[in-house]
C-alpha positions as protocol buffer text, in pm:
chain_id: "A"
residue {
  index: 1
  type: UNK
  ca { x: 0 y: 0 z: 0 }
}
residue {
  index: 2
  type: UNK
  ca { x: 273 y: 248 z: 95 }
}
residue {
  index: 3
  type: UNK
  ca { x: 459 y: 184 z: -231 }
}
residue {
  index: 4
  type: UNK
  ca { x: 140 y: 237 z: -433 }
}
residue {
  index: 5
  type: UNK
  ca { x: 67 y: 558 z: -239 }
}
residue {
  index: 6
  type: UNK
  ca { x: 417 y: 690 z: -310 }
}
residue {
  index: 7
  type: UNK
  ca { x: 378 y: 604 z: -678 }
}
residue {
  index: 8
  type: UNK
  ca { x: 37 y: 777 z: -686 }
}
residue {
  index: 9
  type: UNK
  ca { x: 189 y: 1091 z: -534 }
}
residue {
  index: 10
  type: UNK
  ca { x: 468 y: 1084 z: -793 }
}
residue {
  index: 11
  type: UNK
  ca { x: 210 y: 1042 z: -1071 }
}
residue {
  index: 12
  type: UNK
  ca { x: 1 y: 1333 z: -939 }
}
residue {
  index: 13
  type: UNK
  ca { x: 309 y: 1559 z: -935 }
}
residue {
  index: 14
  type: UNK
  ca { x: 403 y: 1449 z: -1287 }
}
residue {
  index: 15
  type: UNK
  ca { x: 48 y: 1509 z: -1414 }
}
residue {
  index: 16
  type: UNK
  ca { x: 34 y: 1849 z: -1240 }
}
residue {
  index: 17
  type: UNK
  ca { x: 359 y: 1955 z: -1406 }
}
residue {
  index: 18
  type: UNK
  ca { x: 242 y: 1841 z: -1749 }
}
residue {
  index: 19
  type: UNK
  ca { x: -93 y: 2017 z: -1703 }
}
residue {
  index: 20
  type: UNK
  ca { x: 84 y: 2339 z: -1594 }
}
residue {
  index: 21
  type: UNK
  ca { x: 300 y: 2328 z: -1907 }
}
residue {
  index: 22
  type: UNK
  ca { x: -8 y: 2267 z: -2121 }
}
residue {
  index: 23
  type: UNK
  ca { x: -188 y: 2553 z: -1944 }
}
residue {
  index: 24
  type: UNK
  ca { x: 102 y: 2790 z: -2015 }
}
residue {
  index: 25
  type: UNK
  ca { x: 97 y: 2697 z: -2385 }
}
residue {
  index: 26
  type: UNK
  ca { x: -281 y: 2734 z: -2399 }
}
residue {
  index: 27
  type: UNK
  ca { x: -276 y: 3074 z: -2228 }
}
residue {
  index: 28
  type: UNK
  ca { x: 25 y: 3183 z: -2434 }
}
residue {
  index: 29
  type: UNK
  ca { x: -165 y: 3115 z: -2755 }
}
residue {
  index: 30
  type: UNK
  ca { x: -405 y: 3391 z: -2644 }
}
residue {
  index: 31
  type: UNK
  ca { x: -134 y: 3630 z: -2526 }
}
residue {
  index: 32
  type: UNK
  ca { x: -176 y: 3544 z: -2156 }
}
residue {
  index: 33
  type: UNK
  ca { x: 20 y: 3359 z: -1893 }
}
residue {
  index: 34
  type: UNK
  ca { x: -141 y: 3082 z: -1694 }
}
residue {
  index: 35
  type: UNK
  ca { x: -127 y: 3303 z: -1383 }
}
residue {
  index: 36
  type: UNK
  ca { x: -314 y: 3583 z: -1562 }
}
residue {
  index: 37
  type: UNK
  ca { x: -567 y: 3332 z: -1691 }
}
residue {
  index: 38
  type: UNK
  ca { x: -626 y: 3199 z: -1339 }
}
residue {
  index: 39
  type: UNK
  ca { x: -671 y: 3545 z: -1186 }
}
residue {
  index: 40
  type: UNK
  ca { x: -908 y: 3650 z: -1466 }
}
residue {
  index: 41
  type: UNK
  ca { x: -1105 y: 3332 z: -1406 }
}
residue {
  index: 42
  type: UNK
  ca { x: -1117 y: 3384 z: -1029 }
}
residue {
  index: 43
  type: UNK
  ca { x: -1258 y: 3736 z: -1070 }
}
residue {
  index: 44
  type: UNK
  ca { x: -1494 y: 3646 z: -1356 }
}
residue {
  index: 45
  type: UNK
  ca { x: -1801 y: 3549 z: -1153 }
}
residue {
  index: 46
  type: UNK
  ca { x: -1788 y: 3844 z: -917 }
}
residue {
  index: 47
  type: UNK
  ca { x: -1539 y: 4116 z: -831 }
}
residue {
  index: 48
  type: UNK
  ca { x: -1293 y: 4001 z: -565 }
}
residue {
  index: 49
  type: UNK
  ca { x: -1030 y: 4160 z: -347 }
}
residue {
  index: 50
  type: UNK
  ca { x: -676 y: 4041 z: -409 }
}
residue {
  index: 51
  type: UNK
  ca { x: -675 y: 3844 z: -79 }
}
residue {
  index: 52
  type: UNK
  ca { x: -1003 y: 3676 z: -175 }
}
residue {
  index: 53
  type: UNK
  ca { x: -864 y: 3580 z: -515 }
}
residue {
  index: 54
  type: UNK
  ca { x: -546 y: 3448 z: -352 }
}
residue {
  index: 55
  type: UNK
  ca { x: -747 y: 3230 z: -113 }
}
residue {
  index: 56
  type: UNK
  ca { x: -962 y: 3100 z: -396 }
}
residue {
  index: 57
  type: UNK
  ca { x: -653 y: 3011 z: -601 }
}
residue {
  index: 58
  type: UNK
  ca { x: -452 y: 2880 z: -307 }
}
residue {
  index: 59
  type: UNK
  ca { x: -155 y: 3106 z: -374 }
}
residue {
  index: 60
  type: UNK
  ca { x: 7 y: 3399 z: -198 }
}
residue {
  index: 61
  type: UNK
  ca { x: -155 y: 3740 z: -188 }
}
residue {
  index: 62
  type: UNK
  ca { x: 169 y: 3895 z: -317 }
}
residue {
  index: 63
  type: UNK
  ca { x: 164 y: 3678 z: -630 }
}
residue {
  index: 64
  type: UNK
  ca { x: -197 y: 3765 z: -703 }
}
residue {
  index: 65
  type: UNK
  ca { x: -128 y: 4135 z: -638 }
}
residue {
  index: 66
  type: UNK
  ca { x: 153 y: 4134 z: -896 }
}
residue {
  index: 67
  type: UNK
  ca { x: -62 y: 3953 z: -1155 }
}
residue {
  index: 68
  type: UNK
  ca { x: -366 y: 4172 z: -1082 }
}
residue {
  index: 69
  type: UNK
  ca { x: -155 y: 4485 z: -1131 }
}
residue {
  index: 70
  type: UNK
  ca { x: -33 y: 4344 z: -1464 }
}
residue {
  index: 71
  type: UNK
  ca { x: -393 y: 4276 z: -1572 }
}
residue {
  index: 72
  type: UNK
  ca { x: -493 y: 4631 z: -1480 }
}
residue {
  index: 73
  type: UNK
  ca { x: -195 y: 4771 z: -1671 }
}
residue {
  index: 74
  type: UNK
  ca { x: -299 y: 4561 z: -1974 }
}
residue {
  index: 75
  type: UNK
  ca { x: -656 y: 4690 z: -1934 }
}
residue {
  index: 76
  type: UNK
  ca { x: -789 y: 4338 z: -1892 }
}
residue {
  index: 77
  type: UNK
  ca { x: -905 y: 4415 z: -1538 }
}
residue {
  index: 78
  type: UNK
  ca { x: -972 y: 4720 z: -1325 }
}
residue {
  index: 79
  type: UNK
  ca { x: -986 y: 4802 z: -958 }
}
residue {
  index: 80
  type: UNK
  ca { x: -1321 y: 4936 z: -838 }
}
residue {
  index: 81
  type: UNK
  ca { x: -1413 y: 5072 z: -494 }
}
residue {
  index: 82
  type: UNK
  ca { x: -1506 y: 4814 z: -234 }
}
residue {
  index: 83
  type: UNK
  ca { x: -1809 y: 4931 z: -33 }
}
residue {
  index: 84
  type: UNK
  ca { x: -1712 y: 4691 z: 251 }
}
residue {
  index: 85
  type: UNK
  ca { x: -1346 y: 4787 z: 281 }
}
residue {
  index: 86
  type: UNK
  ca { x: -1215 y: 5118 z: 154 }
}
residue {
  index: 87
  type: UNK
  ca { x: -850 y: 5005 z: 159 }
}
residue {
  index: 88
  type: UNK
  ca { x: -905 y: 4681 z: -35 }
}
residue {
  index: 89
  type: UNK
  ca { x: -1047 y: 4750 z: -382 }
}
residue {
  index: 90
  type: UNK
  ca { x: -1226 y: 4489 z: -586 }
}
residue {
  index: 91
  type: UNK
  ca { x: -1071 y: 4341 z: -900 }
}
residue {
  index: 92
  type: UNK
  ca { x: -1315 y: 4317 z: -1187 }
}
residue {
  index: 93
  type: UNK
  ca { x: -1278 y: 4221 z: -1552 }
}
residue {
  index: 94
  type: UNK
  ca { x: -1301 y: 4481 z: -1826 }
}
residue {
  index: 95
  type: UNK
  ca { x: -1478 y: 4394 z: -2151 }
}
residue {
  index: 96
  type: UNK
  ca { x: -1132 y: 4317 z: -2300 }
}
residue {
  index: 97
  type: UNK
  ca { x: -1059 y: 4089 z: -2004 }
}
residue {
  index: 98
  type: UNK
  ca { x: -1390 y: 3910 z: -2046 }
}
residue {
  index: 99
  type: UNK
  ca { x: -1311 y: 3856 z: -2416 }
}
residue {
  index: 100
  type: UNK
  ca { x: -959 y: 3730 z: -2342 }
}
residue {
  index: 101
  type: UNK
  ca { x: -1093 y: 3489 z: -2080 }
}
residue {
  index: 102
  type: UNK
  ca { x: -1361 y: 3361 z: -2319 }
}
residue {
  index: 103
  type: UNK
  ca { x: -1100 y: 3296 z: -2591 }
}
residue {
  index: 104
  type: UNK
  ca { x: -859 y: 3107 z: -2367 }
}
residue {
  index: 105
  type: UNK
  ca { x: -1144 y: 2912 z: -2206 }
}
residue {
  index: 106
  type: UNK
  ca { x: -1277 y: 2805 z: -2548 }
}
residue {
  index: 107
  type: UNK
  ca { x: -926 y: 2701 z: -2655 }
}
residue {
  index: 108
  type: UNK
  ca { x: -889 y: 2506 z: -2330 }
}
residue {
  index: 109
  type: UNK
  ca { x: -1225 y: 2332 z: -2367 }
}
residue {
  index: 110
  type: UNK
  ca { x: -1133 y: 2215 z: -2718 }
}
residue {
  index: 111
  type: UNK
  ca { x: -797 y: 2093 z: -2593 }
}
residue {
  index: 112
  type: UNK
  ca { x: -965 y: 1902 z: -2307 }
}
residue {
  index: 113
  type: UNK
  ca { x: -1202 y: 1731 z: -2550 }
}
residue {
  index: 114
  type: UNK
  ca { x: -904 y: 1617 z: -2756 }
}
residue {
  index: 115
  type: UNK
  ca { x: -693 y: 1523 z: -2453 }
}
residue {
  index: 116
  type: UNK
  ca { x: -966 y: 1315 z: -2286 }
}
residue {
  index: 117
  type: UNK
  ca { x: -1121 y: 1164 z: -2600 }
}
residue {
  index: 118
  type: UNK
  ca { x: -955 y: 826 z: -2544 }
}
residue {
  index: 119
  type: UNK
  ca { x: -1053 y: 803 z: -2175 }
}
residue {
  index: 120
  type: UNK
  ca { x: -1405 y: 679 z: -2095 }
}
residue {
  index: 121
  type: UNK
  ca { x: -1624 y: 930 z: -1911 }
}
residue {
  index: 122
  type: UNK
  ca { x: -1679 y: 688 z: -1621 }
}
residue {
  index: 123
  type: UNK
  ca { x: -1303 y: 653 z: -1574 }
}
residue {
  index: 124
  type: UNK
  ca { x: -1267 y: 1032 z: -1562 }
}
residue {
  index: 125
  type: UNK
  ca { x: -1547 y: 1051 z: -1306 }
}
residue {
  index: 126
  type: UNK
  ca { x: -1395 y: 774 z: -1091 }
}
residue {
  index: 127
  type: UNK
  ca { x: -1050 y: 934 z: -1101 }
}
residue {
  index: 128
  type: UNK
  ca { x: -1192 y: 1270 z: -1005 }
}
residue {
  index: 129
  type: UNK
  ca { x: -1388 y: 1117 z: -716 }
}
residue {
  index: 130
  type: UNK
  ca { x: -1070 y: 952 z: -589 }
}
residue {
  index: 131
  type: UNK
  ca { x: -877 y: 1278 z: -609 }
}
residue {
  index: 132
  type: UNK
  ca { x: -1155 y: 1462 z: -425 }
}
residue {
  index: 133
  type: UNK
  ca { x: -1137 y: 1201 z: -145 }
}
residue {
  index: 134
  type: UNK
  ca { x: -759 y: 1245 z: -131 }
}
residue {
  index: 135
  type: UNK
  ca { x: -802 y: 1623 z: -109 }
}
residue {
  index: 136
  type: UNK
  ca { x: -1056 y: 1583 z: 171 }
}
residue {
  index: 137
  type: UNK
  ca { x: -811 y: 1363 z: 363 }
}
residue {
  index: 138
  type: UNK
  ca { x: -535 y: 1618 z: 308 }
}
residue {
  index: 139
  type: UNK
  ca { x: -764 y: 1892 z: 442 }
}
residue {
  index: 140
  type: UNK
  ca { x: -851 y: 1678 z: 745 }
}
residue {
  index: 141
  type: UNK
  ca { x: -484 y: 1601 z: 809 }
}
residue {
  index: 142
  type: UNK
  ca { x: -386 y: 1968 z: 779 }
}
residue {
  index: 143
  type: UNK
  ca { x: -687 y: 2091 z: 975 }
}
residue {
  index: 144
  type: UNK
  ca { x: -792 y: 2313 z: 682 }
}
residue {
  index: 145
  type: UNK
  ca { x: -1130 y: 2170 z: 591 }
}
residue {
  index: 146
  type: UNK
  ca { x: -1323 y: 2412 z: 371 }
}
residue {
  index: 147
  type: UNK
  ca { x: -1034 y: 2655 z: 321 }
}
residue {
  index: 148
  type: UNK
  ca { x: -947 y: 2545 z: -33 }
}
């Protein structure tokens, strides 16, 4: 069991690395980085503060702040006043940001269809369910349930 668990962890890391590289290429084809794509996506449903976006993405506030500032400079996002906290503005997408996100999302969806075409839907579902159980156990072990 321990050997299989170690091999699973190695496989997850390998898959994560390959998916990050694929995400960078996908985002790059639309003139974005994967980090910019992720921040645009995080703020797409509703305006968020930088700390809220960082929590949602599971990364540092400083990294999101840098990326958010880049997005604002590129006019893909804007800071708007936050009625709940004057010192922490909300990040929102501009129309150009919404268009950029839609383009990279469509490219990604097509790529996913191609990538997963040879894997039966039930196998994808089962794998995802197993990963969700692993994540729940990791949360329980770290005492962070519900924080991801």
